[in-house]
C-alpha positions as CSV (number, residue, x, y, z in Angstrom):
1,X,0.1,0.0,0.3
2,X,1.2,3.3,-1.0
3,X,1.2,6.1,1.7
4,X,0.5,9.8,1.4
5,X,1.1,12.4,3.7
6,X,-0.7,15.8,3.8
7,X,0.6,18.1,5.8
8,X,-0.9,21.8,5.9
9,X,-3.6,24.4,7.7
10,X,-7.3,24.4,8.1
11,X,-7.4,24.0,4.6
12,X,-6.1,20.4,4.4
13,X,-7.7,20.2,8.1
14,X,-11.2,21.4,6.5
15,X,-12.3,24.4,7.3
16,X,-15.7,25.3,7.0
17,X,-15.6,29.0,5.6
18,X,-17.4,31.5,8.4
19,X,-17.5,29.0,11.0
20,X,-16.8,28.6,14.4
21,X,-14.1,25.8,14.0
22,X,-16.2,23.5,12.1
23,X,-15.0,20.6,9.9
24,X,-16.4,19.4,6.9
25,X,-17.1,15.8,6.6
26,X,-14.9,12.8,5.3
27,X,-16.8,13.2,2.0
28,X,-15.9,16.6,1.5
29,X,-12.3,17.0,2.5
30,X,-9.7,17.1,-0.3
31,X,-7.4,14.7,1.4
32,X,-10.6,11.7,1.9
33,X,-11.8,12.6,-1.5
34,X,-8.1,12.0,-2.6
35,X,-7.7,8.9,-0.8
36,X,-11.3,7.9,-2.5
37,X,-10.6,8.6,-6.1
38,X,-6.7,6.9,-5.4
39,X,-8.7,3.5,-4.2
40,X,-7.6,0.8,-2.0
41,X,-3.9,0.4,-2.9
42,X,-3.2,4.2,-1.2
43,X,-3.6,5.3,2.5
44,X,-3.6,9.0,2.8
45,X,-2.7,10.7,5.9
46,X,-4.5,13.8,7.3
47,X,-2.2,16.4,8.8
48,X,-4.0,19.3,8.6
49,X,-3.7,22.1,11.5
50,X,-5.7,25.4,11.4
51,X,-3.7,28.4,11.7
52,X,-0.1,26.4,10.7
53,X,2.5,28.6,9.1
54,X,4.9,28.0,7.1
55,X,7.7,29.2,9.0
56,X,6.3,32.2,11.0
57,X,5.7,31.7,14.9
58,X,2.4,31.8,15.9
59,X,2.2,30.7,19.7
60,X,-1.5,29.1,21.3
61,X,-1.9,27.8,24.6
62,X,-3.9,24.6,23.4
63,X,-1.8,23.7,20.5
64,X,2.2,25.3,20.9
65,X,3.9,27.2,18.5
66,X,1.7,26.7,15.3
67,X,4.9,27.1,13.2
68,X,5.0,24.1,10.4
69,X,8.7,23.8,10.2
70,X,9.1,23.1,13.8
71,X,6.3,20.1,13.5
72,X,7.9,18.8,10.4
73,X,10.1,16.6,10.8
74,X,8.5,15.0,13.8
75,X,5.2,14.4,12.1
76,X,7.1,12.7,9.1
77,X,9.0,10.5,10.9
78,X,6.3,9.2,12.5
79,X,4.3,8.7,9.5
80,X,7.1,6.6,7.7
81,X,7.3,4.9,5.5
82,X,5.6,7.3,3.1
83,X,5.6,7.3,-0.9
84,X,4.8,11.2,-1.0
85,X,4.9,14.2,1.0
86,X,2.2,16.7,0.1
87,X,2.5,20.1,1.4
88,X,0.1,23.0,1.1
89,X,1.4,26.0,3.8
90,X,1.7,29.9,3.3
91,X,-1.7,31.4,3.4
92,X,-1.3,32.0,7.0
93,X,2.4,33.4,6.9
94,X,0.4,36.4,4.9
95,X,-1.6,37.8,8.2
96,X,-1.1,41.2,9.2
97,X,1.2,40.0,12.0
98,X,3.4,38.2,10.1
99,X,3.3,40.1,6.8
100,X,5.3,37.6,4.8
101,X,5.4,37.3,1.3
102,X,4.9,34.4,-1.1
103,X,8.9,34.0,-2.1
104,X,10.1,34.3,1.4
105,X,7.4,31.2,2.0
106,X,8.8,29.1,-1.2
107,X,12.3,30.1,0.6
108,X,11.3,28.5,3.6
109,X,9.3,25.4,1.4
110,X,12.6,24.9,0.1
111,X,15.4,25.4,3.2
112,X,12.7,24.1,5.8
113,X,11.0,21.3,4.2
114,X,12.5,19.7,1.3
115,X,16.4,20.0,2.9
116,X,15.1,18.2,5.0
117,X,13.5,15.3,3.0
118,X,16.9,15.6,0.4
119,X,19.2,15.7,3.5
120,X,17.7,12.8,6.1
121,X,15.6,10.7,3.8
122,X,16.9,10.5,0.3
123,X,19.4,7.4,0.0
124,X,18.8,6.9,3.8
125,X,16.1,4.9,3.9
126,X,14.7,2.2,1.5
127,X,11.8,4.0,-0.5
128,X,12.4,8.0,-0.7
129,X,8.9,9.6,-0.7
130,X,8.1,12.1,-3.6
131,X,7.4,15.5,-3.0
132,X,3.9,17.3,-4.0
133,X,4.1,21.1,-3.4
134,X,0.5,22.5,-3.6
135,X,-0.1,26.5,-4.3
136,X,-2.4,27.8,-1.7
137,X,-5.3,29.3,-3.2
138,X,-5.1,32.9,-3.8
139,X,-6.7,34.9,-0.6
140,X,-9.9,36.9,-1.4
141,X,-10.1,40.7,-1.0
142,X,-12.5,40.9,1.7
143,X,-10.2,38.7,4.3
144,X,-9.8,41.1,6.6
145,X,-6.7,39.4,8.4
146,X,-4.5,40.9,5.7
147,X,-4.0,44.2,3.7
148,X,-4.3,44.7,0.2
149,X,-1.3,44.3,-0.7
150,X,-1.0,41.4,1.1
151,X,-3.6,39.8,-1.3
152,X,-2.0,41.0,-3.9
153,X,1.2,38.8,-2.4
154,X,-1.1,35.4,-2.4
155,X,-1.1,35.6,-5.8
156,X,2.3,34.7,-6.7
157,X,1.8,31.4,-4.7
158,X,1.7,29.8,-8.0
159,X,4.9,31.7,-9.6
160,X,7.2,31.3,-6.5
161,X,6.2,27.5,-5.4
162,X,6.6,26.0,-9.2
163,X,10.4,27.7,-9.4
164,X,11.2,25.5,-6.6
165,X,9.2,22.2,-7.9
166,X,11.7,22.5,-10.8
167,X,14.4,23.4,-9.0
168,X,14.3,20.1,-6.8
169,X,11.9,17.8,-9.7
170,X,9.0,17.8,-7.1
171,X,5.4,16.9,-8.5
172,X,3.6,20.8,-8.6
173,X,0.0,21.4,-8.5
174,X,-1.3,25.0,-9.0
175,X,-4.4,26.7,-6.9
176,X,-5.6,27.3,-10.7
177,X,-9.4,27.5,-10.0
178,X,-9.9,26.8,-6.8
179,X,-11.8,29.3,-4.7
180,X,-12.7,30.2,-1.3
181,X,-15.5,30.5,0.5
182,X,-17.5,33.8,2.3
183,X,-14.6,34.3,4.6
184,X,-12.2,34.8,1.9
185,X,-9.7,32.2,2.8
186,X,-11.0,28.6,3.3
187,X,-12.2,26.4,0.6
188,X,-15.7,25.4,-0.9
189,X,-16.7,22.1,-1.0
190,X,-16.5,22.7,-4.6
191,X,-12.5,23.5,-4.3
192,X,-12.0,21.0,-2.3
193,X,-13.5,18.4,-5.0
194,X,-11.6,20.4,-7.4
195,X,-8.0,20.1,-5.5
196,X,-8.5,16.6,-5.0
197,X,-8.8,15.7,-8.6
198,X,-6.0,18.0,-9.2
199,X,-3.5,15.8,-6.7
200,X,-5.0,12.8,-8.1
201,X,-3.9,13.5,-11.5
202,X,-0.6,14.6,-10.4
203,X,0.6,11.4,-9.2
204,X,-1.5,9.4,-12.2
205,X,1.1,11.3,-14.5
206,X,4.0,10.9,-12.5
207,X,3.4,7.2,-11.9
208,X,3.1,6.7,-15.5
209,X,5.4,8.1,-16.7
210,X,8.5,6.1,-14.4
């Protein structure tokens, strides 16, 4: 059985737009839809955390620091063996309190995630996992936690993340067509299905080319 780790934030967790931490059912969340599309020969591990960032410190009493790069190594090893590692992060780093950029998120993606896999796993375990980079959706104009300039920053996720993916021979899934709901940051049901189909196609195209 092939195993896929989906490491992300509230959109991987399945946050319902404009809700009070309400979660989409398994029939809607993109990791579970992906699992259904792939079939019984695959196992999909959901590792989404609302508020998780790519590289920014976010201290919360209940969950601790939601900085993804600090948690990634432990979750990666606890999930082994893996055939694929999917990373979809960056939206939360654009908030007022961090004021990060798509470019800096891409730099962290390379330094804190991809290099970690390349240096610690590739060539050192029996089956080295393939990385899938997913560009987060563009933040809607009405999202209240970011400025207009930062909303514009989210439009560069595709460009910056694809550069990193190509440099490291990772699979890349763009955010084209992904729509957010009434809170302008969390994916709609339709977008969860679309994202699952995009990831499915990326995996199948890769496997058929091997």
